[in-house]
mmCIF entry with sequence, helices, sheets and N, C-alpha, C, O atoms, coordinates in Angstrom:
data_MODEL
# 
_entry.id   MODEL 
# 
_entity.id                         1 
_entity.type                       polymer 
_entity.pdbx_number_of_molecules   1 
# 
_entity_poly.entity_id                      1 
_entity_poly.type                           'polypeptide(L)' 
_entity_poly.nstd_linkage                   no 
_entity_poly.nstd_monomer                   no 
_entity_poly.pdbx_seq_one_letter_code       VAAALVERQARQEEAFQGFTTQLLVVLALLLVALMAVVLYSLLASPSMRA 
_entity_poly.pdbx_seq_one_letter_code_can   VAAALVERQARQEEAFQGFTTQLLVVLALLLVALMAVVLYSLLASPSMRA 
_entity_poly.pdbx_strand_id                 A 
# 
loop_
_entity_poly_seq.entity_id 
_entity_poly_seq.num 
_entity_poly_seq.mon_id 
_entity_poly_seq.hetero 
1 1  VAL n 
1 2  ALA n 
1 3  ALA n 
1 4  ALA n 
1 5  LEU n 
1 6  VAL n 
1 7  GLU n 
1 8  ARG n 
1 9  GLN n 
1 10 ALA n 
1 11 ARG n 
1 12 GLN n 
1 13 GLU n 
1 14 GLU n 
1 15 ALA n 
1 16 PHE n 
1 17 GLN n 
1 18 GLY n 
1 19 PHE n 
1 20 THR n 
1 21 THR n 
1 22 GLN n 
1 23 LEU n 
1 24 LEU n 
1 25 VAL n 
1 26 VAL n 
1 27 LEU n 
1 28 ALA n 
1 29 LEU n 
1 30 LEU n 
1 31 LEU n 
1 32 VAL n 
1 33 ALA n 
1 34 LEU n 
1 35 MET n 
1 36 ALA n 
1 37 VAL n 
1 38 VAL n 
1 39 LEU n 
1 40 TYR n 
1 41 SER n 
1 42 LEU n 
1 43 LEU n 
1 44 ALA n 
1 45 SER n 
1 46 PRO n 
1 47 SER n 
1 48 MET n 
1 49 ARG n 
1 50 ALA n 
# 
_struct_asym.id          A 
_struct_asym.entity_id   1 
# 
loop_
_struct_conf.conf_type_id 
_struct_conf.id 
_struct_conf.pdbx_PDB_helix_id 
_struct_conf.beg_label_comp_id 
_struct_conf.beg_label_asym_id 
_struct_conf.beg_label_seq_id 
_struct_conf.pdbx_beg_PDB_ins_code 
_struct_conf.end_label_comp_id 
_struct_conf.end_label_asym_id 
_struct_conf.end_label_seq_id 
_struct_conf.pdbx_end_PDB_ins_code 
_struct_conf.beg_auth_comp_id 
_struct_conf.beg_auth_asym_id 
_struct_conf.beg_auth_seq_id 
_struct_conf.end_auth_comp_id 
_struct_conf.end_auth_asym_id 
_struct_conf.end_auth_seq_id 
_struct_conf.pdbx_PDB_helix_class 
_struct_conf.details 
_struct_conf.pdbx_PDB_helix_length 
HELX_P HELX_P1 AA1 ALA A 2  ? ALA A 44 ? ALA A 2  ALA A 44 1 ? 43 
HELX_P HELX_P2 AA2 PRO A 46 ? ARG A 49 ? PRO A 46 ARG A 49 1 ? 4  
# 
_struct_conf_type.id          HELX_P 
_struct_conf_type.criteria    ? 
_struct_conf_type.reference   ? 
# 
loop_
_atom_site.group_PDB 
_atom_site.id 
_atom_site.type_symbol 
_atom_site.label_atom_id 
_atom_site.label_alt_id 
_atom_site.label_comp_id 
_atom_site.label_asym_id 
_atom_site.label_entity_id 
_atom_site.label_seq_id 
_atom_site.pdbx_PDB_ins_code 
_atom_site.Cartn_x 
_atom_site.Cartn_y 
_atom_site.Cartn_z 
_atom_site.occupancy 
_atom_site.B_iso_or_equiv 
_atom_site.pdbx_formal_charge 
_atom_site.auth_seq_id 
_atom_site.auth_comp_id 
_atom_site.auth_asym_id 
_atom_site.auth_atom_id 
_atom_site.pdbx_PDB_model_num 
ATOM 1   N N  . VAL A 1 1  ? 10.419  31.890  -2.820 1.00 0.00 ? 1  VAL A N  1 
ATOM 2   C CA . VAL A 1 1  ? 11.078  30.524  -2.627 1.00 0.00 ? 1  VAL A CA 1 
ATOM 3   C C  . VAL A 1 1  ? 10.988  30.129  -1.159 1.00 0.00 ? 1  VAL A C  1 
ATOM 4   O O  . VAL A 1 1  ? 10.650  28.996  -0.816 1.00 0.00 ? 1  VAL A O  1 
ATOM 5   N N  . ALA A 1 2  ? 11.297  31.088  -0.314 1.00 0.00 ? 2  ALA A N  1 
ATOM 6   C CA . ALA A 1 2  ? 11.327  30.758  1.152  1.00 0.00 ? 2  ALA A CA 1 
ATOM 7   C C  . ALA A 1 2  ? 9.914   30.387  1.616  1.00 0.00 ? 2  ALA A C  1 
ATOM 8   O O  . ALA A 1 2  ? 9.764   29.448  2.398  1.00 0.00 ? 2  ALA A O  1 
ATOM 9   N N  . ALA A 1 3  ? 8.877   31.093  1.162  1.00 0.00 ? 3  ALA A N  1 
ATOM 10  C CA . ALA A 1 3  ? 7.557   30.816  1.589  1.00 0.00 ? 3  ALA A CA 1 
ATOM 11  C C  . ALA A 1 3  ? 7.141   29.398  1.145  1.00 0.00 ? 3  ALA A C  1 
ATOM 12  O O  . ALA A 1 3  ? 6.527   28.653  1.909  1.00 0.00 ? 3  ALA A O  1 
ATOM 13  N N  . ALA A 1 4  ? 7.474   29.061  -0.049 1.00 0.00 ? 4  ALA A N  1 
ATOM 14  C CA . ALA A 1 4  ? 7.136   27.684  -0.563 1.00 0.00 ? 4  ALA A CA 1 
ATOM 15  C C  . ALA A 1 4  ? 7.832   26.651  0.255  1.00 0.00 ? 4  ALA A C  1 
ATOM 16  O O  . ALA A 1 4  ? 7.249   25.607  0.547  1.00 0.00 ? 4  ALA A O  1 
ATOM 17  N N  . LEU A 1 5  ? 9.100   26.906  0.653  1.00 0.00 ? 5  LEU A N  1 
ATOM 18  C CA . LEU A 1 5  ? 9.798   25.969  1.461  1.00 0.00 ? 5  LEU A CA 1 
ATOM 19  C C  . LEU A 1 5  ? 9.177   25.694  2.802  1.00 0.00 ? 5  LEU A C  1 
ATOM 20  O O  . LEU A 1 5  ? 9.030   24.559  3.255  1.00 0.00 ? 5  LEU A O  1 
ATOM 21  N N  . VAL A 1 6  ? 8.792   26.894  3.458  1.00 0.00 ? 6  VAL A N  1 
ATOM 22  C CA . VAL A 1 6  ? 8.175   26.855  4.755  1.00 0.00 ? 6  VAL A CA 1 
ATOM 23  C C  . VAL A 1 6  ? 6.822   26.072  4.628  1.00 0.00 ? 6  VAL A C  1 
ATOM 24  O O  . VAL A 1 6  ? 6.487   25.235  5.467  1.00 0.00 ? 6  VAL A O  1 
ATOM 25  N N  . GLU A 1 7  ? 6.097   26.376  3.583  1.00 0.00 ? 7  GLU A N  1 
ATOM 26  C CA . GLU A 1 7  ? 4.795   25.709  3.405  1.00 0.00 ? 7  GLU A CA 1 
ATOM 27  C C  . GLU A 1 7  ? 4.966   24.126  3.233  1.00 0.00 ? 7  GLU A C  1 
ATOM 28  O O  . GLU A 1 7  ? 4.177   23.316  3.720  1.00 0.00 ? 7  GLU A O  1 
ATOM 29  N N  . ARG A 1 8  ? 6.032   23.806  2.523  1.00 0.00 ? 8  ARG A N  1 
ATOM 30  C CA . ARG A 1 8  ? 6.220   22.363  2.336  1.00 0.00 ? 8  ARG A CA 1 
ATOM 31  C C  . ARG A 1 8  ? 6.694   21.696  3.590  1.00 0.00 ? 8  ARG A C  1 
ATOM 32  O O  . ARG A 1 8  ? 6.357   20.541  3.850  1.00 0.00 ? 8  ARG A O  1 
ATOM 33  N N  . GLN A 1 9  ? 7.475   22.407  4.378  1.00 0.00 ? 9  GLN A N  1 
ATOM 34  C CA . GLN A 1 9  ? 7.927   21.768  5.679  1.00 0.00 ? 9  GLN A CA 1 
ATOM 35  C C  . GLN A 1 9  ? 6.734   21.665  6.622  1.00 0.00 ? 9  GLN A C  1 
ATOM 36  O O  . GLN A 1 9  ? 6.628   20.704  7.384  1.00 0.00 ? 9  GLN A O  1 
ATOM 37  N N  . ALA A 1 10 ? 5.841   22.640  6.578  1.00 0.00 ? 10 ALA A N  1 
ATOM 38  C CA . ALA A 1 10 ? 4.652   22.601  7.469  1.00 0.00 ? 10 ALA A CA 1 
ATOM 39  C C  . ALA A 1 10 ? 3.790   21.412  7.051  1.00 0.00 ? 10 ALA A C  1 
ATOM 40  O O  . ALA A 1 10 ? 3.255   20.693  7.894  1.00 0.00 ? 10 ALA A O  1 
ATOM 41  N N  . ARG A 1 11 ? 3.660   21.213  5.724  1.00 0.00 ? 11 ARG A N  1 
ATOM 42  C CA . ARG A 1 11 ? 2.792   20.087  5.271  1.00 0.00 ? 11 ARG A CA 1 
ATOM 43  C C  . ARG A 1 11 ? 3.449   18.797  5.661  1.00 0.00 ? 11 ARG A C  1 
ATOM 44  O O  . ARG A 1 11 ? 2.743   17.861  6.035  1.00 0.00 ? 11 ARG A O  1 
ATOM 45  N N  . GLN A 1 12 ? 4.766   18.683  5.600  1.00 0.00 ? 12 GLN A N  1 
ATOM 46  C CA . GLN A 1 12 ? 5.425   17.437  6.014  1.00 0.00 ? 12 GLN A CA 1 
ATOM 47  C C  . GLN A 1 12 ? 5.218   17.212  7.484  1.00 0.00 ? 12 GLN A C  1 
ATOM 48  O O  . GLN A 1 12 ? 4.956   16.076  7.879  1.00 0.00 ? 12 GLN A O  1 
ATOM 49  N N  . GLU A 1 13 ? 5.315   18.204  8.308  1.00 0.00 ? 13 GLU A N  1 
ATOM 50  C CA . GLU A 1 13 ? 5.102   18.042  9.794  1.00 0.00 ? 13 GLU A CA 1 
ATOM 51  C C  . GLU A 1 13 ? 3.678   17.606  10.043 1.00 0.00 ? 13 GLU A C  1 
ATOM 52  O O  . GLU A 1 13 ? 3.417   16.764  10.902 1.00 0.00 ? 13 GLU A O  1 
ATOM 53  N N  . GLU A 1 14 ? 2.768   18.172  9.300  1.00 0.00 ? 14 GLU A N  1 
ATOM 54  C CA . GLU A 1 14 ? 1.336   17.753  9.526  1.00 0.00 ? 14 GLU A CA 1 
ATOM 55  C C  . GLU A 1 14 ? 1.130   16.279  9.178  1.00 0.00 ? 14 GLU A C  1 
ATOM 56  O O  . GLU A 1 14 ? 0.436   15.553  9.890  1.00 0.00 ? 14 GLU A O  1 
ATOM 57  N N  . ALA A 1 15 ? 1.742   15.851  8.074  1.00 0.00 ? 15 ALA A N  1 
ATOM 58  C CA . ALA A 1 15 ? 1.580   14.450  7.715  1.00 0.00 ? 15 ALA A CA 1 
ATOM 59  C C  . ALA A 1 15 ? 2.300   13.592  8.732  1.00 0.00 ? 15 ALA A C  1 
ATOM 60  O O  . ALA A 1 15 ? 1.786   12.528  9.077  1.00 0.00 ? 15 ALA A O  1 
ATOM 61  N N  . PHE A 1 16 ? 3.429   13.977  9.220  1.00 0.00 ? 16 PHE A N  1 
ATOM 62  C CA . PHE A 1 16 ? 4.081   13.180  10.224 1.00 0.00 ? 16 PHE A CA 1 
ATOM 63  C C  . PHE A 1 16 ? 3.259   13.104  11.527 1.00 0.00 ? 16 PHE A C  1 
ATOM 64  O O  . PHE A 1 16 ? 3.211   12.059  12.176 1.00 0.00 ? 16 PHE A O  1 
ATOM 65  N N  . GLN A 1 17 ? 2.623   14.209  11.894 1.00 0.00 ? 17 GLN A N  1 
ATOM 66  C CA . GLN A 1 17 ? 1.813   14.179  13.119 1.00 0.00 ? 17 GLN A CA 1 
ATOM 67  C C  . GLN A 1 17 ? 0.628   13.266  12.951 1.00 0.00 ? 17 GLN A C  1 
ATOM 68  O O  . GLN A 1 17 ? 0.240   12.580  13.896 1.00 0.00 ? 17 GLN A O  1 
ATOM 69  N N  . GLY A 1 18 ? 0.023   13.238  11.728 1.00 0.00 ? 18 GLY A N  1 
ATOM 70  C CA . GLY A 1 18 ? -1.097  12.376  11.474 1.00 0.00 ? 18 GLY A CA 1 
ATOM 71  C C  . GLY A 1 18 ? -0.671  10.930  11.510 1.00 0.00 ? 18 GLY A C  1 
ATOM 72  O O  . GLY A 1 18 ? -1.397  10.057  11.985 1.00 0.00 ? 18 GLY A O  1 
ATOM 73  N N  . PHE A 1 19 ? 0.543   10.687  10.989 1.00 0.00 ? 19 PHE A N  1 
ATOM 74  C CA . PHE A 1 19 ? 1.094   9.252   11.051 1.00 0.00 ? 19 PHE A CA 1 
ATOM 75  C C  . PHE A 1 19 ? 1.344   8.845   12.479 1.00 0.00 ? 19 PHE A C  1 
ATOM 76  O O  . PHE A 1 19 ? 1.048   7.714   12.866 1.00 0.00 ? 19 PHE A O  1 
ATOM 77  N N  . THR A 1 20 ? 1.878   9.740   13.257 1.00 0.00 ? 20 THR A N  1 
ATOM 78  C CA . THR A 1 20 ? 2.163   9.425   14.665 1.00 0.00 ? 20 THR A CA 1 
ATOM 79  C C  . THR A 1 20 ? 0.915   9.125   15.430 1.00 0.00 ? 20 THR A C  1 
ATOM 80  O O  . THR A 1 20 ? 0.889   8.181   16.220 1.00 0.00 ? 20 THR A O  1 
ATOM 81  N N  . THR A 1 21 ? -0.152  9.919   15.219 1.00 0.00 ? 21 THR A N  1 
ATOM 82  C CA . THR A 1 21 ? -1.431  9.676   15.819 1.00 0.00 ? 21 THR A CA 1 
ATOM 83  C C  . THR A 1 21 ? -2.026  8.379   15.477 1.00 0.00 ? 21 THR A C  1 
ATOM 84  O O  . THR A 1 21 ? -2.597  7.713   16.340 1.00 0.00 ? 21 THR A O  1 
ATOM 85  N N  . GLN A 1 22 ? -1.919  7.979   14.231 1.00 0.00 ? 22 GLN A N  1 
ATOM 86  C CA . GLN A 1 22 ? -2.415  6.691   13.681 1.00 0.00 ? 22 GLN A CA 1 
ATOM 87  C C  . GLN A 1 22 ? -1.651  5.575   14.375 1.00 0.00 ? 22 GLN A C  1 
ATOM 88  O O  . GLN A 1 22 ? -2.245  4.583   14.798 1.00 0.00 ? 22 GLN A O  1 
ATOM 89  N N  . LEU A 1 23 ? -0.333  5.732   14.495 1.00 0.00 ? 23 LEU A N  1 
ATOM 90  C CA . LEU A 1 23 ? 0.504   4.671   15.139 1.00 0.00 ? 23 LEU A CA 1 
ATOM 91  C C  . LEU A 1 23 ? 0.139   4.563   16.606 1.00 0.00 ? 23 LEU A C  1 
ATOM 92  O O  . LEU A 1 23 ? 0.098   3.455   17.142 1.00 0.00 ? 23 LEU A O  1 
ATOM 93  N N  . LEU A 1 24 ? -0.118  5.634   17.251 1.00 0.00 ? 24 LEU A N  1 
ATOM 94  C CA . LEU A 1 24 ? -0.518  5.579   18.704 1.00 0.00 ? 24 LEU A CA 1 
ATOM 95  C C  . LEU A 1 24 ? -1.891  4.817   18.787 1.00 0.00 ? 24 LEU A C  1 
ATOM 96  O O  . LEU A 1 24 ? -2.043  3.969   19.667 1.00 0.00 ? 24 LEU A O  1 
ATOM 97  N N  . VAL A 1 25 ? -2.851  5.089   17.929 1.00 0.00 ? 25 VAL A N  1 
ATOM 98  C CA . VAL A 1 25 ? -4.156  4.465   17.911 1.00 0.00 ? 25 VAL A CA 1 
ATOM 99  C C  . VAL A 1 25 ? -3.970  2.958   17.732 1.00 0.00 ? 25 VAL A C  1 
ATOM 100 O O  . VAL A 1 25 ? -4.571  2.169   18.461 1.00 0.00 ? 25 VAL A O  1 
ATOM 101 N N  . VAL A 1 26 ? -3.172  2.570   16.802 1.00 0.00 ? 26 VAL A N  1 
ATOM 102 C CA . VAL A 1 26 ? -2.905  1.167   16.457 1.00 0.00 ? 26 VAL A CA 1 
ATOM 103 C C  . VAL A 1 26 ? -2.265  0.484   17.743 1.00 0.00 ? 26 VAL A C  1 
ATOM 104 O O  . VAL A 1 26 ? -2.689  -0.595  18.157 1.00 0.00 ? 26 VAL A O  1 
ATOM 105 N N  . LEU A 1 27 ? -1.308  1.112   18.301 1.00 0.00 ? 27 LEU A N  1 
ATOM 106 C CA . LEU A 1 27 ? -0.651  0.571   19.514 1.00 0.00 ? 27 LEU A CA 1 
ATOM 107 C C  . LEU A 1 27 ? -1.639  0.399   20.654 1.00 0.00 ? 27 LEU A C  1 
ATOM 108 O O  . LEU A 1 27 ? -1.626  -0.619  21.346 1.00 0.00 ? 27 LEU A O  1 
ATOM 109 N N  . ALA A 1 28 ? -2.512  1.411   20.854 1.00 0.00 ? 28 ALA A N  1 
ATOM 110 C CA . ALA A 1 28 ? -3.553  1.333   21.899 1.00 0.00 ? 28 ALA A CA 1 
ATOM 111 C C  . ALA A 1 28 ? -4.474  0.135   21.636 1.00 0.00 ? 28 ALA A C  1 
ATOM 112 O O  . ALA A 1 28 ? -4.779  -0.613  22.565 1.00 0.00 ? 28 ALA A O  1 
ATOM 113 N N  . LEU A 1 29 ? -4.898  -0.052  20.455 1.00 0.00 ? 29 LEU A N  1 
ATOM 114 C CA . LEU A 1 29 ? -5.777  -1.155  20.069 1.00 0.00 ? 29 LEU A CA 1 
ATOM 115 C C  . LEU A 1 29 ? -5.108  -2.455  20.336 1.00 0.00 ? 29 LEU A C  1 
ATOM 116 O O  . LEU A 1 29 ? -5.740  -3.363  20.876 1.00 0.00 ? 29 LEU A O  1 
ATOM 117 N N  . LEU A 1 30 ? -3.821  -2.599  19.977 1.00 0.00 ? 30 LEU A N  1 
ATOM 118 C CA . LEU A 1 30 ? -3.075  -3.831  20.236 1.00 0.00 ? 30 LEU A CA 1 
ATOM 119 C C  . LEU A 1 30 ? -2.975  -4.135  21.699 1.00 0.00 ? 30 LEU A C  1 
ATOM 120 O O  . LEU A 1 30 ? -3.096  -5.285  22.122 1.00 0.00 ? 30 LEU A O  1 
ATOM 121 N N  . LEU A 1 31 ? -2.747  -3.066  22.495 1.00 0.00 ? 31 LEU A N  1 
ATOM 122 C CA . LEU A 1 31 ? -2.682  -3.213  23.946 1.00 0.00 ? 31 LEU A CA 1 
ATOM 123 C C  . LEU A 1 31 ? -3.979  -3.677  24.478 1.00 0.00 ? 31 LEU A C  1 
ATOM 124 O O  . LEU A 1 31 ? -3.990  -4.602  25.289 1.00 0.00 ? 31 LEU A O  1 
ATOM 125 N N  . VAL A 1 32 ? -5.102  -3.097  24.079 1.00 0.00 ? 32 VAL A N  1 
ATOM 126 C CA . VAL A 1 32 ? -6.387  -3.499  24.560 1.00 0.00 ? 32 VAL A CA 1 
ATOM 127 C C  . VAL A 1 32 ? -6.645  -5.003  24.195 1.00 0.00 ? 32 VAL A C  1 
ATOM 128 O O  . VAL A 1 32 ? -7.126  -5.784  25.017 1.00 0.00 ? 32 VAL A O  1 
ATOM 129 N N  . ALA A 1 33 ? -6.306  -5.362  22.937 1.00 0.00 ? 33 ALA A N  1 
ATOM 130 C CA . ALA A 1 33 ? -6.508  -6.733  22.520 1.00 0.00 ? 33 ALA A CA 1 
ATOM 131 C C  . ALA A 1 33 ? -5.688  -7.676  23.367 1.00 0.00 ? 33 ALA A C  1 
ATOM 132 O O  . ALA A 1 33 ? -6.179  -8.723  23.788 1.00 0.00 ? 33 ALA A O  1 
ATOM 133 N N  . LEU A 1 34 ? -4.455  -7.320  23.620 1.00 0.00 ? 34 LEU A N  1 
ATOM 134 C CA . LEU A 1 34 ? -3.579  -8.164  24.442 1.00 0.00 ? 34 LEU A CA 1 
ATOM 135 C C  . LEU A 1 34 ? -4.076  -8.319  25.875 1.00 0.00 ? 34 LEU A C  1 
ATOM 136 O O  . LEU A 1 34 ? -4.002  -9.402  26.456 1.00 0.00 ? 34 LEU A O  1 
ATOM 137 N N  . MET A 1 35 ? -4.569  -7.251  26.422 1.00 0.00 ? 35 MET A N  1 
ATOM 138 C CA . MET A 1 35 ? -5.174  -7.290  27.780 1.00 0.00 ? 35 MET A CA 1 
ATOM 139 C C  . MET A 1 35 ? -6.403  -8.167  27.791 1.00 0.00 ? 35 MET A C  1 
ATOM 140 O O  . MET A 1 35 ? -6.630  -8.924  28.735 1.00 0.00 ? 35 MET A O  1 
ATOM 141 N N  . ALA A 1 36 ? -7.210  -8.062  26.720 1.00 0.00 ? 36 ALA A N  1 
ATOM 142 C CA . ALA A 1 36 ? -8.435  -8.871  26.668 1.00 0.00 ? 36 ALA A CA 1 
ATOM 143 C C  . ALA A 1 36 ? -8.063  -10.359 26.619 1.00 0.00 ? 36 ALA A C  1 
ATOM 144 O O  . ALA A 1 36 ? -8.713  -11.180 27.266 1.00 0.00 ? 36 ALA A O  1 
ATOM 145 N N  . VAL A 1 37 ? -7.042  -10.700 25.872 1.00 0.00 ? 37 VAL A N  1 
ATOM 146 C CA . VAL A 1 37 ? -6.644  -12.107 25.722 1.00 0.00 ? 37 VAL A CA 1 
ATOM 147 C C  . VAL A 1 37 ? -6.121  -12.584 27.093 1.00 0.00 ? 37 VAL A C  1 
ATOM 148 O O  . VAL A 1 37 ? -6.485  -13.668 27.548 1.00 0.00 ? 37 VAL A O  1 
ATOM 149 N N  . VAL A 1 38 ? -5.285  -11.789 27.736 1.00 0.00 ? 38 VAL A N  1 
ATOM 150 C CA . VAL A 1 38 ? -4.723  -12.187 29.038 1.00 0.00 ? 38 VAL A CA 1 
ATOM 151 C C  . VAL A 1 38 ? -5.862  -12.416 30.073 1.00 0.00 ? 38 VAL A C  1 
ATOM 152 O O  . VAL A 1 38 ? -5.900  -13.422 30.781 1.00 0.00 ? 38 VAL A O  1 
ATOM 153 N N  . LEU A 1 39 ? -6.826  -11.382 30.118 1.00 0.00 ? 39 LEU A N  1 
ATOM 154 C CA . LEU A 1 39 ? -7.935  -11.529 31.031 1.00 0.00 ? 39 LEU A CA 1 
ATOM 155 C C  . LEU A 1 39 ? -8.786  -12.788 30.724 1.00 0.00 ? 39 LEU A C  1 
ATOM 156 O O  . LEU A 1 39 ? -9.228  -13.510 31.618 1.00 0.00 ? 39 LEU A O  1 
ATOM 157 N N  . TYR A 1 40 ? -8.980  -12.996 29.447 1.00 0.00 ? 40 TYR A N  1 
ATOM 158 C CA . TYR A 1 40 ? -9.792  -14.191 29.045 1.00 0.00 ? 40 TYR A CA 1 
ATOM 159 C C  . TYR A 1 40 ? -9.076  -15.440 29.462 1.00 0.00 ? 40 TYR A C  1 
ATOM 160 O O  . TYR A 1 40 ? -9.708  -16.328 30.034 1.00 0.00 ? 40 TYR A O  1 
ATOM 161 N N  . SER A 1 41 ? -7.815  -15.562 29.214 1.00 0.00 ? 41 SER A N  1 
ATOM 162 C CA . SER A 1 41 ? -7.096  -16.761 29.600 1.00 0.00 ? 41 SER A CA 1 
ATOM 163 C C  . SER A 1 41 ? -6.985  -16.945 31.084 1.00 0.00 ? 41 SER A C  1 
ATOM 164 O O  . SER A 1 41 ? -6.925  -18.078 31.562 1.00 0.00 ? 41 SER A O  1 
ATOM 165 N N  . LEU A 1 42 ? -6.955  -15.811 31.865 1.00 0.00 ? 42 LEU A N  1 
ATOM 166 C CA . LEU A 1 42 ? -6.973  -15.931 33.287 1.00 0.00 ? 42 LEU A CA 1 
ATOM 167 C C  . LEU A 1 42 ? -8.288  -16.450 33.867 1.00 0.00 ? 42 LEU A C  1 
ATOM 168 O O  . LEU A 1 42 ? -8.347  -17.289 34.766 1.00 0.00 ? 42 LEU A O  1 
ATOM 169 N N  . LEU A 1 43 ? -9.365  -15.863 33.258 1.00 0.00 ? 43 LEU A N  1 
ATOM 170 C CA . LEU A 1 43 ? -10.703 -16.242 33.688 1.00 0.00 ? 43 LEU A CA 1 
ATOM 171 C C  . LEU A 1 43 ? -11.042 -17.635 33.244 1.00 0.00 ? 43 LEU A C  1 
ATOM 172 O O  . LEU A 1 43 ? -11.801 -18.318 33.931 1.00 0.00 ? 43 LEU A O  1 
ATOM 173 N N  . ALA A 1 44 ? -10.507 -18.098 32.108 1.00 0.00 ? 44 ALA A N  1 
ATOM 174 C CA . ALA A 1 44 ? -10.839 -19.437 31.628 1.00 0.00 ? 44 ALA A CA 1 
ATOM 175 C C  . ALA A 1 44 ? -10.008 -20.534 32.296 1.00 0.00 ? 44 ALA A C  1 
ATOM 176 O O  . ALA A 1 44 ? -10.369 -21.709 32.233 1.00 0.00 ? 44 ALA A O  1 
ATOM 177 N N  . SER A 1 45 ? -8.900  -20.157 32.935 1.00 0.00 ? 45 SER A N  1 
ATOM 178 C CA . SER A 1 45 ? -8.079  -21.170 33.513 1.00 0.00 ? 45 SER A CA 1 
ATOM 179 C C  . SER A 1 45 ? -8.748  -21.788 34.709 1.00 0.00 ? 45 SER A C  1 
ATOM 180 O O  . SER A 1 45 ? -9.384  -21.084 35.493 1.00 0.00 ? 45 SER A O  1 
ATOM 181 N N  . PRO A 1 46 ? -8.617  -23.111 34.872 1.00 0.00 ? 46 PRO A N  1 
ATOM 182 C CA . PRO A 1 46 ? -9.302  -23.809 35.973 1.00 0.00 ? 46 PRO A CA 1 
ATOM 183 C C  . PRO A 1 46 ? -8.808  -23.402 37.330 1.00 0.00 ? 46 PRO A C  1 
ATOM 184 O O  . PRO A 1 46 ? -9.561  -23.499 38.299 1.00 0.00 ? 46 PRO A O  1 
ATOM 185 N N  . SER A 1 47 ? -7.583  -22.951 37.453 1.00 0.00 ? 47 SER A N  1 
ATOM 186 C CA . SER A 1 47 ? -7.038  -22.591 38.807 1.00 0.00 ? 47 SER A CA 1 
ATOM 187 C C  . SER A 1 47 ? -7.774  -21.362 39.325 1.00 0.00 ? 47 SER A C  1 
ATOM 188 O O  . SER A 1 47 ? -7.898  -21.241 40.544 1.00 0.00 ? 47 SER A O  1 
ATOM 189 N N  . MET A 1 48 ? -8.251  -20.480 38.541 1.00 0.00 ? 48 MET A N  1 
ATOM 190 C CA . MET A 1 48 ? -8.988  -19.325 38.996 1.00 0.00 ? 48 MET A CA 1 
ATOM 191 C C  . MET A 1 48 ? -10.425 -19.650 39.380 1.00 0.00 ? 48 MET A C  1 
ATOM 192 O O  . MET A 1 48 ? -10.996 -18.998 40.254 1.00 0.00 ? 48 MET A O  1 
ATOM 193 N N  . ARG A 1 49 ? -11.030 -20.681 38.716 1.00 0.00 ? 49 ARG A N  1 
ATOM 194 C CA . ARG A 1 49 ? -12.373 -21.062 39.049 1.00 0.00 ? 49 ARG A CA 1 
ATOM 195 C C  . ARG A 1 49 ? -12.470 -21.759 40.373 1.00 0.00 ? 49 ARG A C  1 
ATOM 196 O O  . ARG A 1 49 ? -13.454 -21.592 41.093 1.00 0.00 ? 49 ARG A O  1 
ATOM 197 N N  . ALA A 1 50 ? -11.435 -22.564 40.720 1.00 0.00 ? 50 ALA A N  1 
ATOM 198 C CA . ALA A 1 50 ? -11.505 -23.388 41.940 1.00 0.00 ? 50 ALA A CA 1 
ATOM 199 C C  . ALA A 1 50 ? -11.564 -22.504 43.182 1.00 0.00 ? 50 ALA A C  1 
ATOM 200 O O  . ALA A 1 50 ? -11.627 -23.015 44.301 1.00 0.00 ? 50 ALA A O  1 
# 
């Protein structure tokens, strides 16, 4: 019984780690997209071109 419990807990931790990694990847992509939008708006603004 104890072995099965430990195995189940390990599996849960593995799934949680995978979810955390996925969340970090999504956050990184959002950050990159946000920076791209900010840079684009800065470059496209007429005050920067002048």
